[in-house]
C-alpha positions as CSV (number, residue, x, y, z in Angstrom):
1,M,-76.3,14.2,193.1
2,R,-76.0,15.4,189.5
3,V,-74.6,18.9,188.8
4,L,-74.5,20.6,185.4
5,Y,-71.0,21.1,184.2
6,F,-69.4,23.4,181.7
7,P,-65.7,22.3,181.0
8,G,-64.8,24.9,178.4
9,C,-62.6,24.5,175.4
10,T,-59.1,24.1,177.0
11,L,-60.2,21.4,179.3
12,K,-60.9,19.2,176.3
13,N,-57.3,19.5,174.9
14,K,-54.4,21.2,176.6
15,A,-55.9,20.9,180.1
16,A,-57.5,17.5,179.8
17,N,-55.9,16.6,183.1
18,F,-58.0,19.4,184.7
19,D,-61.2,18.0,183.2
20,E,-60.5,14.3,184.0
21,S,-59.4,15.0,187.6
22,M,-62.3,17.3,188.2
23,V,-64.9,14.7,187.1
24,S,-63.1,12.0,189.1
25,A,-62.7,14.1,192.3
26,M,-66.3,15.3,192.3
27,A,-67.6,11.7,191.8
28,A,-65.6,10.6,194.9
29,L,-67.6,13.2,196.8
30,G,-70.9,12.0,195.5
31,S,-71.5,14.6,192.8
32,E,-71.8,13.4,189.2
33,L,-70.9,16.2,186.8
34,Q,-73.3,16.2,183.9
35,E,-71.6,18.0,181.0
36,L,-73.9,20.2,179.0
37,D,-75.2,18.3,175.9
38,R,-74.3,21.3,173.8
39,W,-71.9,24.1,174.6
40,N,-69.6,26.5,172.9
41,C,-66.6,28.7,173.8
42,C,-67.5,30.8,176.8
43,G,-66.3,33.9,174.9
44,T,-62.9,33.9,176.6
45,V,-62.9,37.5,177.7
46,Y,-66.0,39.3,178.9
47,S,-66.8,42.3,176.8
48,M,-67.0,45.5,178.8
49,T,-68.4,47.7,176.0
50,D,-72.1,48.8,176.1
51,D,-72.6,48.5,172.3
52,D,-70.8,45.3,171.6
53,L,-73.7,42.9,172.2
54,M,-72.4,40.3,169.7
55,Q,-69.7,39.5,172.3
56,Q,-72.4,38.5,174.8
57,L,-73.9,35.8,172.6
58,A,-71.2,33.1,173.4
59,P,-71.7,33.2,177.2
60,M,-75.5,33.8,176.9
61,R,-75.9,30.7,174.7
62,N,-74.1,28.6,177.3
63,L,-76.4,29.9,180.0
64,L,-79.4,29.1,177.8
65,R,-78.2,25.6,177.1
66,A,-77.8,25.0,180.8
67,E,-81.3,26.4,181.4
68,Q,-82.7,24.1,178.8
69,Q,-81.1,21.2,180.7
70,G,-82.9,22.1,183.9
71,G,-81.1,25.2,185.1
72,G,-79.9,25.7,188.6
73,V,-76.2,25.4,189.5
74,L,-73.7,25.3,186.6
75,L,-70.2,24.3,187.7
76,T,-67.2,25.6,185.7
77,P,-63.7,25.1,187.0
78,C,-61.7,27.2,184.5
79,S,-61.1,30.7,186.0
80,M,-61.6,32.5,182.7
81,C,-64.8,30.6,181.9
82,Y,-66.1,31.2,185.4
83,N,-65.4,34.9,185.2
84,T,-67.0,35.3,181.7
85,L,-70.1,33.3,182.4
86,K,-70.6,34.8,185.9
87,R,-70.4,38.3,184.5
88,A,-72.9,37.3,181.8
89,Q,-75.2,35.9,184.5
90,T,-74.9,39.2,186.5
91,F,-75.6,41.4,183.5
92,V,-78.8,39.4,182.8
93,G,-80.1,40.3,186.3
94,T,-79.0,43.9,186.3
95,D,-79.5,45.3,182.8
96,P,-82.9,44.4,181.4
97,D,-82.6,46.6,178.3
98,R,-79.3,45.0,177.2
99,L,-80.8,41.6,178.0
100,Q,-83.7,42.2,175.8
101,R,-81.5,43.3,172.9
102,V,-79.5,40.1,173.3
103,R,-82.7,38.1,173.4
104,D,-83.9,39.8,170.2
105,I,-80.7,38.7,168.5
106,M,-80.8,35.1,169.8
107,Y,-84.5,34.4,169.8
108,K,-85.2,32.9,166.4
109,E,-82.2,30.5,166.5
110,D,-81.8,29.8,170.2
111,G,-84.8,30.6,172.3
112,V,-85.3,32.9,175.2
113,Y,-83.1,32.8,178.3
114,E,-85.0,33.4,181.5
115,G,-82.1,33.7,183.9
116,R,-82.5,30.4,185.8
117,V,-78.8,29.5,186.0
118,D,-76.3,30.1,188.8
119,V,-72.7,29.9,187.6
120,V,-70.7,28.5,190.5
121,H,-67.0,27.8,190.8
122,P,-66.2,24.3,192.1
123,L,-64.1,25.8,195.0
124,V,-67.2,27.6,196.2
125,F,-69.4,24.5,195.7
126,L,-66.9,22.5,197.8
127,R,-66.9,25.1,200.5
128,D,-70.6,25.9,200.6
129,Q,-72.5,22.8,199.4
130,I,-70.2,19.8,200.2
131,G,-68.1,21.2,203.0
132,F,-64.5,20.8,203.7
133,E,-65.2,18.3,206.5
134,Q,-66.7,15.9,204.0
135,V,-63.7,16.5,201.7
136,K,-61.5,15.6,204.6
137,Q,-63.4,12.4,205.2
138,A,-63.0,11.3,201.5
139,V,-59.2,11.5,201.7
140,T,-57.5,8.1,201.6
141,K,-54.0,9.3,200.6
142,P,-53.4,12.5,202.5
143,L,-50.9,15.0,201.0
144,D,-48.8,14.9,204.1
145,G,-45.6,16.9,203.9
146,L,-46.5,18.8,200.7
147,K,-46.1,22.6,201.0
148,L,-48.3,24.1,198.4
149,A,-49.0,27.7,197.4
150,A,-52.5,28.5,196.3
151,Y,-52.5,30.9,193.3
152,Y,-55.8,32.6,192.5
153,G,-54.6,34.9,189.7
154,C,-56.8,37.7,188.5
155,L,-60.1,36.2,187.6
156,L,-61.2,34.4,190.7
157,T,-61.0,37.6,192.9
158,R,-61.8,40.3,190.4
159,P,-64.2,42.1,190.1
160,A,-64.8,42.1,193.8
161,E,-68.5,41.6,193.5
162,L,-68.0,38.3,191.7
163,A,-65.0,37.1,193.7
164,I,-65.2,33.5,195.0
165,D,-63.7,34.7,198.4
166,N,-62.5,37.8,200.1
167,P,-60.7,39.6,197.3
168,G,-58.0,41.0,199.5
169,S,-57.3,37.8,201.5
170,P,-58.8,34.7,199.8
171,R,-58.6,31.4,201.8
172,V,-60.9,28.9,200.0
173,M,-58.1,27.1,198.1
174,E,-55.9,27.0,201.2
175,D,-58.7,25.5,203.2
176,L,-59.2,22.8,200.5
177,L,-55.5,22.0,200.5
178,Q,-55.5,21.7,204.2
179,A,-58.5,19.3,204.0
180,L,-56.5,17.2,201.6
181,G,-53.6,17.0,204.1
182,A,-51.2,19.4,202.5
183,E,-49.6,22.4,204.2
184,P,-50.8,25.7,202.5
185,V,-48.1,28.3,202.1
186,S,-49.1,32.0,202.0
187,F,-47.2,34.2,199.6
188,G,-47.6,37.8,198.5
189,Q,-48.2,37.2,194.8
190,N,-51.2,34.9,195.2
191,S,-53.7,37.2,193.4
192,E,-51.3,38.9,191.0
193,C,-51.6,38.6,187.2
194,C,-49.5,35.9,185.5
195,G,-49.2,38.1,182.4
196,A,-52.2,36.5,180.7
197,Y,-52.2,37.0,176.9
198,Q,-49.2,39.3,177.1
199,T,-47.3,36.1,176.5
200,L,-48.3,36.5,172.8
201,T,-47.5,40.1,172.3
202,R,-45.2,41.3,175.1
203,R,-43.4,38.2,176.2
204,A,-41.0,40.0,178.5
205,V,-43.9,41.1,180.6
206,T,-45.1,37.6,181.2
207,L,-41.6,36.3,181.9
208,G,-41.2,39.0,184.5
209,R,-44.5,38.0,186.1
210,I,-43.4,34.3,186.2
211,H,-40.1,35.2,187.8
212,A,-41.9,37.3,190.5
213,I,-44.7,34.8,191.3
214,L,-42.6,31.7,191.4
215,G,-39.9,33.6,193.4
216,S,-42.4,34.7,195.9
217,A,-43.8,31.2,196.4
218,A,-40.3,29.7,196.6
219,I,-39.2,32.2,199.3
220,A,-42.3,31.3,201.3
221,G,-41.3,27.6,201.2
222,A,-43.6,26.2,198.6
223,Q,-42.8,23.0,196.7
224,G,-45.5,23.5,194.1
225,L,-48.1,26.0,193.0
226,V,-51.9,25.3,192.7
227,T,-54.2,27.0,190.3
228,S,-57.6,26.9,188.6
229,C,-56.7,28.7,185.4
230,P,-55.3,26.9,182.3
231,L,-53.8,30.2,181.0
232,C,-52.0,30.7,184.4
233,A,-50.9,27.1,184.3
234,Y,-49.5,27.6,180.8
235,N,-47.6,30.7,181.7
236,L,-46.3,29.5,185.0
237,D,-45.5,26.0,183.9
238,Q,-44.8,25.8,180.2
239,M,-43.1,29.2,180.1
240,Q,-40.7,28.3,183.0
241,R,-38.2,27.0,180.5
242,E,-38.0,30.3,178.7
243,A,-38.0,32.3,182.0
244,V,-35.0,30.3,183.2
245,K,-33.1,31.1,180.1
246,V,-33.7,34.8,180.4
247,M,-33.5,35.0,184.2
248,P,-31.4,31.9,185.5
249,D,-32.5,32.5,189.1
250,T,-36.1,31.8,188.3
251,A,-37.5,29.3,190.8
252,R,-38.5,25.9,189.4
253,M,-41.6,24.2,190.7
254,P,-44.5,22.1,189.3
255,I,-47.9,23.7,188.7
256,F,-51.0,21.7,189.7
257,Y,-54.7,22.1,189.1
258,F,-56.4,21.8,192.5
259,S,-58.6,18.9,191.1
260,E,-55.5,16.8,190.4
261,L,-54.5,17.0,194.0
262,M,-58.1,16.2,195.0
263,A,-58.1,13.1,192.8
264,V,-54.8,11.8,194.2
265,A,-55.9,12.4,197.8
266,F,-59.1,10.5,197.1
267,G,-57.1,7.5,196.0
268,Q,-56.8,7.8,192.2
269,S,-53.3,7.0,190.9
270,W,-51.5,9.8,189.1
271,S,-51.9,9.4,185.3
272,K,-48.9,9.3,183.0
273,E,-51.1,11.3,180.5
274,W,-51.4,14.0,183.1
275,T,-47.6,14.2,183.5
276,A,-47.3,14.7,179.7
277,L,-49.4,17.9,180.1
278,H,-46.9,19.3,182.6
279,H,-43.6,20.9,181.8
280,V,-42.1,20.7,185.3
281,D,-42.6,17.1,186.3
282,P,-44.9,16.8,189.3
283,H,-44.4,13.1,189.7
284,P,-41.7,13.3,192.4
285,L,-44.0,15.2,194.7
286,I,-46.9,12.9,194.0
287,E,-44.7,9.8,194.5
288,A,-43.7,11.2,197.9
289,V,-47.3,11.1,199.1
290,G,-48.0,7.6,197.7
291,G,-50.1,8.8,194.8
292,A,-47.9,7.6,191.9
């Protein structure tokens, strides 16, 4: 089965491990991800202003490109891309006046978007279309013994109407980890903000969030954290070194993309190139489950 796929900018450079493992893992489940022939940045942050329609062009163009390739489901694994594109899809269906104004801006260059694209996060696709039982059947190297904390961050559970699961008590990532053979660990900070772009302007805020999130996961017994957001991964992984300098009691643990763990559980050997994109080396944990 072919499924349209929007990787987003970061998955083509700093999060190439997310892209490669996503494509590999879905292929193991019988789903070929067909990357859009032409795409641009999702827009990064969805514009909330009523009169700033220029900010809607980036996500709308991606939806149009997907529609031009047949429409239907458009998978996007990056939490920020998902949130931005899903909000754009929603506004198309709920605000015809704004949609028409965006169409007027886009029409001559791009064509008319008719709204025939459904932006879906892979975790939802795995749960609702493939099913975790089929995921379990595809596992050849179960992640036995790994205690992993699922970290949703802000954008997979907010706003509530676009959340991929129950905003107050999400379980979809834990259910995936369980299907892969790991032991999901619940912790209180699983949907709290990582600090996001405060890391650029108010670094102390982000360092405080890192300390709180990793500390909560460590107290709960987690050996690693699992996410779907490259910005969360950067803050929680790459910024650990700085957090430890400022707050020496900061917990240390590797940060995984959920697709990396899927690929390993489905029999793919862990890539040295993936390790190079991590600050805290995940190799010891992967080696412990025979995925090295």
